[in-house]
C-alpha positions in Angstrom: 0.0 0.0 0.0 2.9 2.3 -0.3 1.9 5.9 -1.0 -1.8 5.4 0.0 -2.7 7.1 3.3 -5.6 5.3 5.0 -5.2 7.3 8.2 -5.8 11.0 8.6 -3.1 13.4 9.8 -5.5 14.4 12.6 -5.8 10.9 13.9 -2.1 10.4 13.6 -1.5 13.6 15.6 -3.8 12.2 18.4 -1.8 9.0 18.5 1.5 11.0 18.6 0.2 13.2 21.4 -0.7 10.1 23.4 2.8 8.6 22.9 4.4 11.9 24.0 2.1 12.1 27.0 2.9 8.5 28.0 6.6 9.1 27.7 6.3 12.2 29.9 4.3 10.3 32.5 6.8 7.5 32.5 9.7 10.0 32.5 11.1 8.4 29.3 12.7 10.7 26.7 10.5 10.9 23.6 10.8 12.3 20.1 8.0 14.2 18.4 8.4 12.3 15.1 5.0 13.6 13.9 6.1 17.2 14.2 9.4 16.4 12.5 7.5 14.9 9.6 4.9 17.6 9.4 7.5 20.4 9.4 9.5 18.6 6.7 6.4 18.1 4.5 5.5 21.8 4.9 9.0 22.9 4.0 9.0 20.6 0.9 5.5 21.8 -0.1 6.6 25.4 0.0 9.8 24.8 -2.0 7.9 24.7 -5.3 4.7 26.4 -6.4 2.0 23.9 -7.0 3.2 21.3 -4.6 0.3 19.5 -2.9 0.8 19.1 0.9 -1.2 15.9 1.1 0.8 14.3 -1.7 4.1 15.5 -0.2 3.1 14.3 3.2 2.2 10.8 1.9 5.8 10.3 0.8 6.9 10.3 4.4 4.5 7.4 5.4 3.6 4.0 4.1 0.0 4.2 5.3 -0.4 7.5 7.1 1.0 6.2 10.4 4.1 4.1 9.7 7.1 6.0 8.4 8.6 5.3 5.0 12.4 5.3 4.5 12.2 9.0 3.8 10.2 9.6 7.0 12.7 7.7 9.2 15.5 9.6 7.6 13.8 12.9 8.4 13.3 12.0 12.0 16.9 10.6 12.4 18.4 13.7 10.8 16.3 16.1 13.0 16.5 14.2 16.3 20.0 12.7 16.2 20.7 12.9 20.0 17.7 10.5 20.5 18.1 8.4 17.4 19.3 5.2 19.2 16.4 5.4 21.7 13.9 6.2 19.1 14.9 3.3 16.9 14.8 0.9 19.8 11.2 2.0 20.6 10.0 1.4 17.0 
């Protein structure tokens, strides 16, 4: 199903918020991968006139929740101090 998003960004944000909340509650360092991806997709969309945000965003996910290779690369590049921990949790 690569490229097809069967989950909405809004629902994915809710899931991400719960994960961040749980990490805080358990005093476990967390990474806001969702924000990293949304920021990257927004930047990429704004790079060229006519880019469609939803289409750009879909390239970072396999299905709207699980990251693609491009998505993981973005998170790792942005959150390098937490990379080992993040990858262990995935």
